[in-house]
Backbone as JSON, one array per atom type, in Angstrom:
{
  "sequence": "XXXXXXXXXXXXXXXXXXXXXXXXXXXXXXXXXXXXXXXXXXXXXXXXXXXXXXXXXXXXXXXXXXXXXXXXXXXXXXXXXXXXXXXXXXXXXXXXXXXXXXXXXXXXXXXXXXXXXXXXXXXXXXXXXXXXXXXXXXXXXXXXXXXXXXXXXX",
  "N": [[-5.93, 3.31, 6.95], [-7.98, 1.23, 5.13], [-7.45, 1.17, 1.36], [-8.21, 0.96, -1.66], [-7.22, -0.84, -4.66], [-5.9, 0.36, -7.63], [-7.69, 0.08, -10.55], [-7.5, -2.06, -13.6], [-7.46, -0.86, -17.23], [-10.41, 0.7, -17.74], [-11.55, -0.59, -20.16], [-11.01, -3.21, -20.22], [-11.72, -6.5, -19.2], [-12.15, -7.51, -16.25], [-12.15, -9.28, -12.97], [-12.17, -8.2, -10.14], [-9.22, -6.49, -8.7], [-6.7, -5.47, -10.68], [-3.95, -4.47, -10.54], [-2.92, -4.51, -7.79], [-3.3, -7.02, -6.99], [-5.46, -9.57, -7.29], [-8.59, -9.01, -6.42], [-11.35, -10.48, -5.24], [-14.68, -10.13, -4.57], [-17.15, -11.49, -2.31], [-19.97, -13.38, -3.68], [-23.08, -11.76, -4.0], [-26.74, -12.11, -3.89], [-27.96, -10.0, -5.52], [-26.22, -9.4, -7.67], [-26.2, -9.57, -10.18], [-28.01, -7.31, -10.82], [-28.81, -3.91, -11.89], [-28.07, -1.36, -13.63], [-25.96, -1.25, -16.59], [-23.17, 0.68, -17.02], [-20.77, 2.31, -18.69], [-17.73, 3.15, -16.86], [-16.85, 5.76, -16.87], [-19.12, 7.37, -16.66], [-20.15, 6.93, -14.34], [-21.36, 8.56, -11.28], [-20.87, 10.69, -8.63], [-22.28, 9.62, -5.63], [-23.67, 7.64, -6.56], [-24.56, 3.99, -6.65], [-22.95, 0.97, -6.07], [-22.25, -2.78, -6.53], [-19.73, -4.11, -6.75], [-16.67, -3.84, -8.65], [-16.63, -5.27, -11.0], [-16.1, -5.75, -14.34], [-18.4, -5.83, -17.18], [-18.3, -6.53, -20.17], [-16.73, -4.29, -20.49], [-18.02, -2.5, -18.98], [-19.76, -1.49, -15.82], [-22.1, -2.25, -13.08], [-24.46, -0.27, -12.09], [-26.44, 0.48, -9.37], [-29.55, 1.33, -7.8], [-29.32, 3.3, -5.05], [-30.98, 2.63, -3.0], [-31.38, -0.07, -3.24], [-30.03, -3.05, -1.99], [-26.31, -2.93, -1.74], [-22.87, -2.59, -2.03], [-20.75, -0.41, -2.46], [-20.68, 3.14, -2.47], [-20.03, 5.72, -4.6], [-18.16, 8.58, -3.55], [-16.98, 10.69, -4.42], [-15.1, 11.99, -7.57], [-12.18, 12.15, -9.09], [-9.07, 13.61, -10.28], [-5.83, 12.6, -11.0], [-2.4, 13.32, -11.16], [-0.53, 10.68, -12.7], [2.76, 9.61, -12.75], [4.37, 8.63, -15.85], [6.29, 6.28, -15.26], [5.23, 5.02, -13.37], [4.34, 2.26, -11.02], [1.6, -0.17, -10.73], [1.26, -0.37, -7.94], [2.27, 2.11, -6.94], [0.55, 3.86, -8.64], [-1.75, 2.96, -7.27], [-1.43, 3.85, -4.71], [-1.01, 6.96, -5.1], [-3.61, 7.4, -6.17], [-5.17, 6.75, -4.16], [-4.23, 8.19, -1.87], [-5.17, 10.66, -2.93], [-8.16, 10.43, -3.06], [-8.51, 10.23, -0.36], [-7.78, 12.63, 0.45], [-9.63, 14.21, -0.75], [-12.02, 13.32, 0.37], [-11.33, 13.98, 3.08], [-11.6, 17.03, 2.81], [-14.46, 17.03, 2.24], [-18.04, 16.88, 2.81], [-18.27, 14.72, 4.38], [-15.65, 14.32, 5.55], [-15.23, 14.97, 8.32], [-16.35, 13.35, 10.01], [-15.42, 10.93, 8.86], [-14.75, 7.6, 9.16], [-12.18, 5.62, 9.25], [-11.52, 2.98, 10.2], [-13.88, 1.79, 10.34], [-14.96, 1.61, 7.53], [-14.09, 0.87, 3.9], [-11.85, 2.22, 1.7], [-12.28, 2.49, -2.11], [-10.16, 3.16, -4.86], [-10.87, 3.52, -7.99], [-10.1, 3.37, -11.18], [-10.74, 5.48, -14.09], [-10.05, 6.15, -16.62], [-8.44, 5.21, -17.93], [-4.81, 4.2, -17.76], [-2.84, 7.08, -18.46], [-0.04, 9.23, -19.54], [0.24, 11.87, -17.31], [-2.65, 13.64, -16.29], [-5.06, 11.36, -14.72], [-8.25, 9.77, -14.42], [-10.3, 9.11, -11.67], [-12.65, 7.01, -9.69], [-13.92, 7.44, -6.52], [-14.65, 5.42, -4.2], [-16.58, 4.34, -1.2], [-17.09, 1.96, 1.23], [-18.45, -0.8, 3.7], [-15.95, -2.07, 5.64], [-16.44, -4.65, 6.29], [-17.43, -5.7, 3.95], [-20.13, -6.05, 3.92], [-23.69, -5.4, 2.48], [-25.58, -2.41, 2.16], [-28.56, -0.85, 2.44], [-29.63, 2.17, 1.09], [-28.12, 5.3, 1.68], [-24.62, 5.4, 2.0], [-22.8, 7.33, 3.12], [-24.39, 8.28, 4.73], [-24.36, 6.58, 6.97], [-22.0, 7.01, 7.96], [-19.92, 7.54, 10.96], [-18.14, 8.46, 13.68], [-16.74, 5.63, 15.47]],
  "CA": [[-7.27, 3.0, 6.42], [-7.82, 0.45, 3.95], [-7.16, 1.82, 0.41], [-8.2, -0.23, -3.05], [-6.39, -0.92, -5.69], [-6.18, 0.79, -8.93], [-8.5, -1.0, -11.46], [-6.58, -1.89, -15.2], [-8.1, -0.02, -18.24], [-11.83, 0.26, -18.08], [-12.18, -1.62, -21.35], [-10.26, -4.42, -19.93], [-12.48, -7.47, -18.5], [-11.48, -8.04, -14.91], [-12.97, -9.62, -11.83], [-11.75, -7.6, -8.91], [-8.63, -5.31, -9.31], [-5.73, -5.87, -11.05], [-2.46, -3.67, -10.05], [-2.76, -4.71, -6.53], [-3.45, -8.39, -6.75], [-6.86, -9.85, -7.6], [-9.65, -9.14, -5.19], [-12.56, -11.03, -5.83], [-15.82, -9.98, -3.97], [-18.01, -12.71, -2.35], [-21.37, -12.86, -5.02], [-24.37, -11.16, -3.44], [-27.8, -12.35, -4.51], [-28.51, -9.08, -6.79], [-25.01, -9.15, -8.09], [-26.65, -9.35, -11.87], [-29.11, -6.36, -11.2], [-28.35, -2.94, -12.19], [-27.66, -0.55, -15.3], [-24.66, -1.77, -17.22], [-22.52, 1.62, -17.61], [-19.07, 2.91, -18.33], [-17.23, 3.65, -15.29], [-16.48, 7.22, -16.88], [-20.46, 7.55, -16.68], [-20.86, 6.82, -12.85], [-20.95, 9.85, -10.93], [-20.8, 10.69, -7.03], [-23.9, 9.51, -5.13], [-24.37, 6.42, -7.27], [-24.0, 2.69, -5.7], [-22.3, -0.73, -7.11], [-21.83, -3.95, -5.47], [-18.35, -4.35, -7.15], [-16.4, -2.77, -9.81], [-16.5, -6.23, -12.0], [-16.72, -5.39, -15.53], [-19.14, -6.53, -17.99], [-18.26, -5.95, -21.52], [-16.24, -3.14, -19.96], [-19.06, -1.46, -18.31], [-20.22, -1.92, -14.39], [-23.39, -2.39, -12.84], [-24.71, 0.52, -11.15], [-27.75, 0.25, -8.5], [-29.99, 2.33, -7.03], [-28.89, 3.32, -3.8], [-32.35, 2.1, -2.19], [-31.41, -1.56, -3.32], [-28.53, -3.67, -1.25], [-25.14, -2.42, -2.33], [-21.75, -2.74, -1.1], [-20.05, 0.71, -2.48], [-20.87, 4.32, -2.74], [-19.06, 6.63, -5.08], [-18.66, 9.57, -2.88], [-16.43, 11.8, -5.41], [-14.3, 11.73, -8.77], [-10.74, 13.18, -8.87], [-7.96, 13.31, -11.38], [-4.22, 12.51, -10.39], [-1.23, 12.98, -12.35], [0.23, 9.44, -12.48], [3.94, 9.46, -13.53], [4.67, 7.32, -16.85], [7.09, 5.11, -15.02], [4.88, 4.43, -12.05], [4.04, 1.13, -10.96], [0.38, -0.58, -10.49], [1.31, 0.13, -6.57], [2.34, 3.48, -6.82], [-0.49, 4.71, -8.61], [-2.92, 2.89, -6.45], [-1.04, 5.01, -3.5], [-1.56, 8.05, -5.51], [-5.09, 7.66, -6.27], [-5.68, 6.52, -2.71], [-4.39, 9.39, -1.45], [-6.09, 11.87, -3.61], [-9.35, 9.97, -2.42], [-8.52, 10.49, 0.95], [-7.66, 14.17, 0.7], [-11.04, 14.38, -1.1], [-12.92, 12.85, 1.64], [-11.24, 14.94, 4.34], [-11.76, 17.97, 2.44], [-15.54, 17.07, 1.89], [-18.78, 17.13, 4.14], [-17.99, 13.8, 5.46], [-14.63, 14.43, 6.33], [-15.26, 15.36, 9.72], [-17.03, 12.27, 10.7], [-14.76, 9.72, 8.28], [-14.36, 6.45, 10.25], [-11.56, 4.52, 8.45], [-11.32, 1.83, 10.92], [-15.17, 0.76, 9.79], [-14.97, 1.73, 6.09], [-12.65, 0.78, 3.02], [-11.91, 3.17, 0.22], [-11.91, 2.11, -3.23], [-10.1, 4.14, -5.74], [-11.13, 2.92, -9.36], [-9.51, 4.38, -12.49], [-11.88, 5.55, -15.05], [-9.66, 6.93, -17.92], [-7.35, 4.44, -18.69], [-3.56, 5.16, -17.58], [-2.21, 7.75, -19.47], [0.8, 10.08, -18.86], [-0.76, 12.99, -16.91], [-3.76, 13.36, -15.35], [-5.89, 10.07, -14.83], [-9.28, 10.03, -13.56], [-10.65, 7.75, -10.84], [-13.74, 7.17, -8.7], [-13.62, 7.34, -5.28], [-15.92, 4.85, -3.59], [-16.48, 3.66, 0.02], [-17.75, 0.69, 1.65], [-17.97, -1.52, 4.86], [-14.5, -3.04, 5.8], [-16.66, -6.42, 6.26], [-18.15, -6.19, 2.59], [-21.75, -5.97, 3.96], [-24.44, -4.83, 1.67], [-26.55, -1.76, 3.08], [-29.56, -0.18, 1.58], [-29.74, 3.61, 1.44], [-26.64, 6.08, 1.38], [-23.37, 4.79, 3.08], [-22.29, 8.32, 3.54], [-25.6, 8.76, 5.86], [-24.16, 6.02, 7.91], [-20.59, 7.24, 8.59], [-20.11, 8.41, 11.97], [-16.87, 7.96, 14.45], [-17.02, 4.52, 16.3]],
  "C": [[-6.85, 2.47, 5.34], [-8.14, 1.28, 2.49], [-7.45, 0.78, -0.68], [-7.48, -0.04, -3.71], [-6.81, -0.07, -6.83], [-6.49, -0.11, -10.11], [-7.64, -0.94, -12.75], [-7.9, -1.07, -15.74], [-9.44, -0.23, -17.98], [-12.54, -0.38, -18.92], [-11.8, -3.08, -21.27], [-11.45, -5.32, -18.99], [-11.95, -7.97, -17.17], [-12.69, -8.4, -13.88], [-12.25, -9.53, -10.42], [-10.68, -6.56, -9.64], [-7.22, -5.95, -9.39], [-4.14, -5.33, -10.78], [-2.1, -4.26, -8.99], [-2.94, -6.36, -6.12], [-4.69, -8.59, -7.19], [-7.91, -10.04, -6.09], [-10.84, -9.33, -5.93], [-13.69, -11.06, -4.37], [-16.77, -11.31, -3.73], [-19.5, -12.35, -2.98], [-22.18, -12.74, -3.88], [-25.52, -11.73, -4.41], [-28.14, -11.5, -5.68], [-27.25, -8.92, -7.29], [-25.31, -9.08, -9.87], [-27.55, -8.23, -11.93], [-28.38, -5.25, -11.27], [-28.08, -2.4, -13.45], [-26.36, -0.87, -15.29], [-24.26, -0.1, -17.65], [-21.13, 1.73, -17.54], [-18.68, 3.45, -17.27], [-16.98, 5.44, -15.55], [-18.04, 7.87, -16.87], [-21.26, 7.52, -15.15], [-20.54, 8.07, -12.17], [-21.39, 9.79, -9.3], [-22.32, 10.56, -6.61], [-24.25, 8.14, -5.67], [-23.69, 5.23, -6.63], [-23.71, 1.4, -6.73], [-22.31, -1.76, -6.03], [-20.38, -4.33, -5.75], [-17.91, -3.4, -8.08], [-15.91, -4.26, -11.12], [-16.98, -5.8, -13.28], [-17.33, -6.3, -16.54], [-19.04, -5.93, -19.36], [-17.82, -4.6, -21.33], [-16.93, -1.91, -19.39], [-19.28, -2.25, -16.68], [-21.68, -1.97, -14.21], [-23.75, -1.22, -11.56], [-25.86, 0.67, -10.58], [-28.1, 1.28, -8.16], [-29.5, 2.48, -5.6], [-30.01, 2.77, -2.33], [-32.23, 0.35, -2.35], [-30.24, -1.94, -2.35], [-27.71, -3.41, -2.39], [-24.19, -2.52, -1.36], [-20.84, -1.19, -1.28], [-21.23, 1.8, -2.77], [-20.0, 5.28, -3.48], [-19.37, 8.02, -4.3], [-18.07, 11.01, -3.95], [-15.67, 10.98, -6.37], [-13.24, 12.85, -8.36], [-10.04, 12.78, -9.93], [-6.55, 13.63, -10.7], [-3.5, 12.49, -11.48], [-0.48, 11.85, -12.01], [1.79, 9.69, -13.39], [4.11, 8.42, -14.63], [5.53, 6.0, -16.31], [6.49, 4.4, -13.64], [4.06, 2.99, -12.02], [2.76, 0.91, -10.52], [0.47, -0.02, -8.96], [1.29, 1.26, -6.58], [1.49, 4.21, -7.4], [-1.55, 4.25, -7.94], [-2.93, 3.75, -4.88], [-1.54, 6.44, -3.75], [-2.93, 8.22, -5.62], [-5.62, 7.38, -4.95], [-5.63, 7.55, -2.08], [-5.05, 10.67, -1.76], [-7.61, 11.6, -3.56], [-9.45, 10.39, -1.06], [-8.45, 11.88, 1.45], [-9.13, 14.59, 0.31], [-12.0, 14.17, -0.44], [-12.44, 13.72, 2.49], [-11.94, 16.41, 3.83], [-13.82, 18.34, 1.99], [-16.76, 17.22, 3.17], [-18.7, 16.03, 5.04], [-16.57, 13.32, 6.09], [-14.66, 14.41, 7.82], [-15.57, 14.29, 10.64], [-16.39, 10.88, 9.95], [-14.32, 8.85, 9.43], [-13.48, 5.51, 9.45], [-11.46, 3.31, 8.75], [-12.69, 0.85, 10.53], [-15.48, 0.95, 8.38], [-13.96, 1.67, 5.18], [-13.06, 1.87, 1.99], [-11.45, 2.45, -0.93], [-11.58, 3.15, -4.4], [-9.85, 3.29, -6.99], [-10.6, 3.96, -10.59], [-10.81, 4.24, -13.87], [-11.33, 5.68, -16.45], [-8.76, 6.54, -18.66], [-5.99, 5.09, -18.35], [-3.34, 5.66, -18.72], [-1.11, 8.82, -18.73], [-0.12, 11.66, -18.59], [-1.92, 12.53, -16.29], [-5.06, 11.98, -15.53], [-7.02, 10.46, -13.78], [-9.42, 8.93, -12.76], [-12.05, 8.21, -9.98], [-13.05, 6.89, -7.5], [-14.62, 6.94, -4.72], [-15.69, 4.13, -1.98], [-17.39, 2.57, 0.19], [-17.22, 0.26, 2.84], [-17.0, -2.16, 4.71], [-15.24, -4.39, 5.64], [-17.45, -6.84, 4.86], [-19.6, -6.21, 2.74], [-22.46, -5.19, 2.93], [-25.22, -3.72, 2.85], [-27.24, -1.18, 2.15], [-29.67, 1.26, 2.24], [-28.07, 4.17, 1.2], [-25.67, 5.76, 2.54], [-22.77, 6.18, 3.57], [-23.34, 9.01, 5.14], [-25.12, 7.7, 7.35], [-22.79, 6.0, 8.88], [-20.85, 8.15, 9.81], [-18.67, 7.86, 12.99], [-17.85, 6.78, 15.45], [-17.28, 4.93, 17.66]]
}
């Protein structure tokens, strides 16, 4: 399964993901569309093209618009104080995978076709750290409608 990296502090301006290396998504025609929102205000069922922060916020799109990712759940993970960025990403990715397996889409989850992004929303603190768990197509293609409804075994 492809698991995304943990993004740095939500207030920090980023272009891709920091802890596991910079990941820059190809630009899409509607990259500047959507409502700017703090990551802490993004919920399961909402859609995005990427996790690039603009003034500490991300662009949330209606899932009826072309988009790359859909948030499927939020979770909280205890990240040890001495955890490296890679260790934090691994812990968050595992928590997101567990959440998906225990959800309605778990029975048909097809990790060879979809990627999973674990994006930190609370800022790294000792103890519980909040994450969004979002799915997207492995090829980063945009979809219209819910990604959850397109998941099926290959």
